[in-house]
C-alpha positions as a LaTeX table, in Angstrom:
\begin{tabular}{lrrr}
\hline
Residue & $x$ (\AA) & $y$ (\AA) & $z$ (\AA) \\
\hline
Met1 & 18.63 & $-3.53$ & $-11.09$ \\
Leu2 & 15.94 & $-3.45$ & $-13.75$ \\
Asn3 & 13.04 & $-1.20$ & $-12.87$ \\
Thr4 & 9.84 & $-2.84$ & $-13.95$ \\
Gln5 & 7.72 & $-0.37$ & $-12.30$ \\
Pro6 & 5.69 & 2.19 & $-14.50$ \\
Asn7 & 8.23 & 5.06 & $-14.92$ \\
Ile8 & 7.22 & 6.99 & $-18.11$ \\
Pro9 & 5.21 & 9.92 & $-17.51$ \\
Arg10 & 2.47 & 10.39 & $-20.11$ \\
Phe11 & 3.00 & 6.86 & $-21.18$ \\
Asp12 & 0.28 & 7.26 & $-23.88$ \\
Asp13 & 2.30 & 10.10 & $-25.55$ \\
Phe14 & 5.19 & 7.82 & $-25.75$ \\
Tyr15 & 3.31 & 5.04 & $-27.34$ \\
Glu16 & 1.68 & 7.34 & $-29.73$ \\
Ala17 & 5.28 & 8.58 & $-30.83$ \\
Leu18 & 6.40 & 4.94 & $-31.11$ \\
Leu19 & 3.51 & 4.21 & $-33.37$ \\
Ala20 & 4.07 & 7.21 & $-35.48$ \\
Ala21 & 7.85 & 6.26 & $-35.95$ \\
His22 & 6.72 & 3.00 & $-37.60$ \\
Gln23 & 3.86 & 4.46 & $-39.55$ \\
Asp24 & 4.16 & 3.56 & $-43.33$ \\
Leu25 & 7.25 & 1.73 & $-43.06$ \\
Pro26 & 7.60 & $-1.78$ & $-44.57$ \\
Leu27 & 7.91 & $-4.70$ & $-42.16$ \\
Asp28 & 11.68 & $-5.02$ & $-42.74$ \\
Gln29 & 12.28 & $-1.21$ & $-41.97$ \\
Ser30 & 9.92 & $-1.44$ & $-39.00$ \\
His31 & 12.04 & $-4.31$ & $-37.67$ \\
Ala32 & 15.26 & $-2.37$ & $-38.29$ \\
Leu33 & 13.92 & 0.63 & $-36.55$ \\
Asn34 & 13.11 & $-1.62$ & $-33.51$ \\
Ala35 & 16.56 & $-2.95$ & $-33.54$ \\
Arg36 & 18.12 & 0.33 & $-33.67$ \\
Leu37 & 15.93 & 1.69 & $-30.83$ \\
Val38 & 16.88 & $-1.33$ & $-28.63$ \\
Leu39 & 20.67 & $-0.77$ & $-29.34$ \\
Leu40 & 20.27 & 2.98 & $-28.60$ \\
Leu41 & 18.42 & 2.29 & $-25.37$ \\
Ala42 & 20.68 & $-0.42$ & $-24.30$ \\
Asn43 & 23.66 & 1.92 & $-24.87$ \\
His44 & 21.87 & 4.54 & $-22.60$ \\
Ile45 & 21.29 & 1.98 & $-19.86$ \\
Gly46 & 24.93 & 0.85 & $-20.14$ \\
Asp47 & 24.66 & $-1.93$ & $-17.49$ \\
Leu48 & 25.19 & $-5.48$ & $-18.85$ \\
Asp49 & 23.52 & $-7.11$ & $-15.81$ \\
Val50 & 20.37 & $-5.06$ & $-16.25$ \\
Leu51 & 20.22 & $-5.68$ & $-19.80$ \\
Arg52 & 20.60 & $-9.47$ & $-19.45$ \\
Asp53 & 17.92 & $-9.34$ & $-16.87$ \\
Ala54 & 15.58 & $-7.49$ & $-19.34$ \\
Leu55 & 16.34 & $-9.87$ & $-22.11$ \\
Ala56 & 15.57 & $-12.82$ & $-19.85$ \\
Arg57 & 12.22 & $-11.27$ & $-18.75$ \\
Ala58 & 11.23 & $-10.19$ & $-22.30$ \\
Arg59 & 12.14 & $-13.68$ & $-23.62$ \\
Glu60 & 9.87 & $-15.19$ & $-20.75$ \\
Ser61 & 6.96 & $-12.94$ & $-21.57$ \\
Ala62 & 7.21 & $-13.79$ & $-25.27$ \\
Ser63 & 6.83 & $-17.38$ & $-24.61$ \\
Thr64 & 3.58 & $-16.85$ & $-22.78$ \\
Cys65 & 1.85 & $-14.80$ & $-25.54$ \\
\hline
\end{tabular}
């Protein structure tokens, strides 16, 4: 089951680290970093049903932006 409740202690610190990882990267490298990060985290999760649920929810929210 996909956990959609806040689950990251010190979320602001994570967000700062995420922005820092992208700093000074050209757009194509920033996209590549995001893709690698998604694959690493997906591998860590390791549950295809959870990953499919996450993909569906992310897609839904992308269409409402």
